[in-house]
Steps between C-alpha positions, in 0.01 A plus 500: 500500500573144390836480684332619819229234472765236437695607807185499713401155381847365572485639853161339549645166397785533750381719787812424704731638231517850649503368854802279425688755291709652784601155623598390150700817434687461827572134426633591154727768651636256759557239232685748277723605792575136585587422141739796484665383823572158347734665251725621783526181705837326523535151353516336845170670597340386175612143577338532844162570338551243224556730204779526247632835375323459159171413673527803728578731207212358301260549792627853563423601141135390513239775488319593820166397349639154419377340822461137608190329364339452844498880549272543199211301645 
């Protein structure tokens, strides 16, 4: 019963958690797809968006839950 009470208390602290969950999951999926696409861009396209090949590869290897700080607020 203790884990259930903990889960309930956490939801009471953040009532919007469940309401925002679909939006956050969709945003994470879009971010993961965008990061994978970076890996396949040509060098001239990377230059157009201001990235180097190593930067693009580094970004493409980040986990989908590794999101920008302003998304966590």
